[in-house]
C-alpha positions as CSV (number, residue, x, y, z in Angstrom):
1,X,0.0,0.0,0.0
2,X,1.3,3.5,-0.8
3,X,2.2,5.9,1.9
4,X,1.5,9.6,2.1
5,X,4.9,10.6,0.6
6,X,4.1,8.4,-2.4
7,X,0.8,10.2,-3.2
8,X,1.4,13.7,-1.9
9,X,2.2,16.8,-3.9
10,X,5.8,17.5,-2.8
11,X,7.3,20.8,-1.9
12,X,4.1,22.5,-0.7
13,X,4.6,26.2,-0.4
14,X,3.5,28.0,2.8
15,X,1.9,31.4,3.2
16,X,3.3,33.2,6.2
17,X,1.1,33.8,9.2
18,X,1.8,37.5,8.9
19,X,1.1,37.7,5.2
20,X,-2.2,39.2,4.1
21,X,-5.1,37.1,2.8
22,X,-4.8,39.1,-0.4
23,X,-1.2,37.8,-0.8
24,X,-2.5,34.3,-0.1
25,X,-5.2,34.6,-2.8
26,X,-2.5,35.6,-5.3
27,X,-0.3,32.7,-4.3
28,X,-3.2,30.3,-4.6
29,X,-3.8,31.6,-8.1
30,X,-0.2,31.5,-9.1
31,X,0.3,27.9,-7.9
32,X,-3.1,26.7,-9.2
33,X,-4.0,25.2,-5.8
34,X,-7.0,25.4,-3.4
35,X,-5.1,25.4,-0.1
36,X,-1.9,26.6,1.4
37,X,-0.2,25.6,4.7
38,X,0.1,28.6,7.0
39,X,3.6,28.8,8.6
40,X,4.8,31.0,11.4
41,X,8.0,32.9,11.5
42,X,9.5,29.9,13.3
43,X,8.5,27.8,10.2
44,X,6.1,25.8,12.4
45,X,2.8,24.8,10.8
46,X,-0.1,26.9,12.1
47,X,-2.9,25.7,9.9
48,X,-4.2,25.5,6.4
49,X,-5.8,28.3,4.5
50,X,-8.3,27.4,1.7
51,X,-9.9,29.3,-1.1
52,X,-13.2,28.7,0.7
53,X,-11.8,30.3,3.9
54,X,-11.0,33.4,2.0
55,X,-14.5,33.6,0.6
56,X,-16.5,32.7,3.7
57,X,-14.4,34.1,6.6
58,X,-13.0,37.2,4.9
59,X,-15.0,38.4,1.9
60,X,-18.4,37.0,3.1
61,X,-17.9,38.8,6.5
62,X,-16.9,42.1,4.9
63,X,-13.3,41.9,6.2
64,X,-10.5,43.6,4.2
65,X,-8.3,40.9,2.6
66,X,-5.3,43.3,2.5
67,X,-5.6,43.9,6.3
68,X,-6.5,40.4,7.4
69,X,-3.5,38.2,8.2
70,X,-3.5,34.6,7.0
71,X,-2.6,33.5,10.5
72,X,-5.9,34.9,11.8
73,X,-7.7,32.1,9.8
74,X,-5.7,29.3,11.3
75,X,-8.0,27.3,13.6
76,X,-6.5,25.4,16.5
77,X,-3.9,22.7,15.9
78,X,-3.5,21.7,12.2
79,X,-4.5,18.2,11.3
80,X,-1.6,16.5,9.6
81,X,-0.4,13.1,8.4
82,X,3.0,11.6,8.7
83,X,5.0,11.1,5.5
84,X,5.2,7.3,6.1
85,X,1.6,6.8,7.1
86,X,-0.2,4.6,4.7
87,X,-3.1,5.6,2.4
88,X,-5.6,3.9,4.8
89,X,-4.4,6.1,7.7
90,X,-4.6,9.1,5.4
91,X,-8.2,8.1,4.5
92,X,-9.1,7.6,8.2
93,X,-7.6,11.0,9.2
94,X,-9.5,12.9,6.5
95,X,-12.8,11.2,7.3
96,X,-12.4,11.6,11.1
97,X,-11.5,15.3,10.8
98,X,-13.7,16.0,7.8
99,X,-10.9,17.6,5.8
100,X,-10.1,17.4,2.1
101,X,-6.4,18.3,2.4
102,X,-3.7,17.3,4.8
103,X,-0.2,18.7,5.3
104,X,2.4,15.9,5.2
105,X,5.0,16.1,7.9
106,X,8.4,14.3,8.0
107,X,9.0,14.2,11.8
108,X,7.2,16.6,14.0
109,X,8.0,19.9,12.3
110,X,9.1,19.6,8.7
111,X,6.4,20.1,6.1
112,X,7.2,18.0,3.0
113,X,4.0,18.2,1.0
114,X,0.2,18.2,0.9
115,X,-2.1,15.3,0.2
116,X,-5.5,16.1,-1.2
117,X,-8.7,14.1,-1.6
118,X,-7.9,13.5,-5.3
119,X,-4.5,12.0,-4.3
120,X,-6.1,9.6,-1.9
121,X,-8.8,8.7,-4.4
122,X,-6.2,7.7,-6.9
123,X,-4.4,5.5,-4.3
124,X,-7.4,3.7,-2.8
125,X,-9.8,1.1,-4.3
126,X,-13.1,2.6,-5.5
127,X,-15.3,1.4,-2.6
128,X,-13.0,3.2,-0.1
129,X,-13.1,6.4,-2.1
130,X,-16.9,6.3,-2.0
131,X,-16.7,5.8,1.8
132,X,-14.4,8.8,2.1
133,X,-16.6,11.1,0.0
134,X,-19.6,10.0,2.1
135,X,-17.8,10.7,5.4
136,X,-16.7,14.1,4.2
137,X,-20.2,15.0,3.0
138,X,-22.1,14.2,6.1
139,X,-22.4,16.2,9.3
């Protein structure tokens, strides 16, 4: 069975916690991705910022994306997966936490990539993919 490092998108780029949401939106566009890890000045992972976060938590609430810091949108401790955790563990973590993207960590602090729902879908048999989609779609 493949492990997270086999199915992830390597070299995920962070957005700094002190960078503006406007900067994050530009970076999402440039990279053609829907989420960015949020990293602090200490390079520690603070959370994940998604395109949906920008729409719902900033624009939808009338906040200024140039004045709002990416780190303000980080919620609690980031849900992550270890680089050597297998696809089943990745699936279980996504389903348990109802997330579609997971930062992949090598050790406790080093971000090495991101694994998305599409990556897991390619690595798992079809019935498990259906189970994951169902788990992510229910409350």
